[in-house]
N, C-alpha and C positions, 0 to 999 in steps of 0.2 A: 329355332335353329337348335342344334346340338341334342336332338331327341332322338339319335339313331338307335336307342335301346327300346324305344316305345314300339311294342308289338300289337297292342289292341287297346281300345278306349271306349268308354260308354259315354256318349254326349248325353247329358240330361235332357229330358223332355221339354223343359222350359225354355232351352236355348231357341232364339228365333233367326239367329244370323251367325255364320261362321266367318269371321273376319280375314282380312288380307294376312297371308303367310302364316296362318294359326298352327298348321301341322307341316309347314315348309321343312323339307330335309329329314323327315322321320322315315328313314329308309327300312325299318323294321315294321312299319304299319303295312299290312297287306290286305286287309279288308275293313269296311267301314259301314255301318248303317246310320244314315242321318236321320234324327227323329222327325216326325211329322210337323212340328210347329216351325222348322227351318223354312224361311222364305228366300234367303239369299246366301250365296257362297262367294266369298271375295276373291280378289285376284291372288293368284299363287297359293291359295289355302291349302292345297294338298300336292303342291309341286315336289318333285324329287322325293316322293315317298316310294314304297314298295307295293302300292295297291294293285291288286290283281282284279278285284271287283268292288263295285260301289253301289249302294242302294239309296237312291234320291227319293226324298219325299213327295207326296201329292201336293202339298203346299208350296213348293219350290216355284219361284218366279224368275230368278236371275242367277246366272253364273258368271263369275268375272274371267278375265284374260288369264290363261295358263293356270287356272285353277286345279285342273288335273293333268298337269304335265308330268306324267309318269310313264316310263317305258314299258312297265309290266302290266299295264291295265289291259284287260281282255273282255270284260263284261260290266256293262252299266245297266242297272235295273231302275227305270225311271217311273214312279208312280204318278206323276203329274199328267192329268188329263189334258191341261192347257200347257202348250209346249213352252217351257221356260226360255227366256231371252238368254243368249250365250255369245261370247265373242268368238270370232272365226278361229281362234287358237285356244279355247277354253280345254279341249281335250288334245293331248299329244297323240299324233298319228291315229286318227279315228278309224283309218282303213284297217287297223288290226283289232278294233273293238266291236262287239256285238251288242246291239242295244235292244234291251227288253222294255216295251212301252205298252200302255193300255191299248187294247184292241180297238177301242172306239176312236182313238187319235193316232194310230200308227201311221196312217197315211199323212197326216200333218207333220209328223216328225220326219217322215221321208222327203218332204217338199220344204223343210225349213233349214236354213243354215244355222250352225254347222252340223246340225243333227243328219242332214242329208249325206254326210261324209263317211258314215259309219260302214263297217264290213259287211254287216248283216243286220236284219231286223227280225224280232220275234214278238208275237203277241203275248202279252202279260196282263194278268188281272190281279185283283187284290186277294183273291184266294190262293194266289201263287207266292205270297210274300214269303212263306217258310222255305220255298225252293231257293231262295236267295242266300240262304246260310250255306257256307261251304266249310270244309273242315280244313284247317291250315296245316295240321299234323295227323293224318289218318294213321291208323295202325292196321297192318295186314299180317295175319298168323295163319298157320296151316295146323290144323289138329284132326287127326284121323282121315287125312286126305281131303279135308274141307277148308276152304278159304274162309276167314273169319275177318270181316271188315268191322272196325270200331273206330269212334271218334268221341272226344270230350264235347263236341259242340252239338247240342241236341237240335233236331229239325233240319238236319242236312239232307242233301241228296247226293248219293254216290254216283260217280262216273269213273268207270276204270277201263283199261285194255289188258286183254291176256295174250301172252305170246307163248308159243310152245318151242321146244327144242328143235323141231323140224322146220322152223321158220314160218309156220302158219300163224295167223293171229286173228282176232276179233275184237269187237268193241261191245261191251255191255253197258247197259244204263239200269240202275234200279233205284226207285224212289221209295220213300217211307221204309227205310231200312230199320231192322231192330238194332238198338244200340247196346253194346256189351260193357 
């Protein structure tokens, strides 16, 4: 409680469990990469945070109730090939969340509660790990008529939309961007 100013955190690699209510109410926390040794995430661990995306480790075996009760969560990257046990309400409004899971077990996720409640499913492999990094505050500048995208976070994938003054628009996706 009372950690509203917390915007990022590095969880040490030797952590094996994230206990009940550890980050409860940390509304400034927008993304988290949970280290590979974590096997369990307790009840309400990330409830009422500002999480937009989360990366779950391959070692994860269980997720408690309301562990990810956050309105803003849109993407869950789960590296676990064995579907972790989870409460029916581990994720708030899973119909708004895209699940990225290992291709070998994607069908298992689609047929297991509560994982089968997600909005969309995407195959995800260990070689895609860097793709989970997102920029919380990207910078966009124009120099000599060229848009320059930059970010302090290395390893991000850029996704952006462009709209023109005549109302036409399109969406571009670019991976492996050069960082300025």
